Residue, then its C-alpha position, 0 to 999 in steps of 0.5 A: m740670862p743665867l750662865l749655866t756651868d753644868t750642862s746635864l739636863e736635869p739642872f736645866i729642867a729644874l731651873l725651868k720649873a723653878e722659874g715657872r717656865h713651861a716651855v723650851l726650844d731645843v736647837c740640834c735636837g738629834p733624835g730626840d732624846d732630851g725631848i723625851r725628858f723634857v716632855q716627861a718633866g711636863i715642859h712643852y718641847t719644840g725641837v729643830d735639826p739640820f737633818d731630816g733623818n733625826v727629824r723623822y725619827a724625833v716626829a716618829r716619837r711624837l715630839s713637835v720637831s722640824v728641819a731648821e739650820p740653827a743659824r736661821l731658826p724659823f721662829a719670830d723674836n722673843t718666842f721661847p721662855a728657854v733654849w737648850a742648844v747643847e749640840s749647836l756649837a760643836g765644830l764650828t769656828a768662833d764666827q759661826a758660834d758667834g752667829i748662832v749664839r746671836e740667833l739663840e738669843r734672838v728667839a729667847e724671851p728676854g732674860a731667858p736661860i740659854a744652855v750652850v757647850l762652848p767649843 
């Protein structure tokens, strides 16, 4: 899996397009600001967030978002060709972060780029 050192959205979108990846999972997506940008770039977007208020706001923006904890994602193994999870590890202990990273790897296709910010 590629290691990205620039976690701004534009280089990640460019990477997805260069690799022919047409879908992304956004973990801890908040109100969907990044989701709007993925959709505008032509990338199929799925978001999850643990907070119902964020999900309601993102859904009102016509994004495909549902309530889910990053440590227990409701998707099958190897589902997504890319994962954007730059907010998912904020404020966590090393053990908690390790568990979430394993969950991100589980739902990502083999070799899929996964973007996170390490605490």
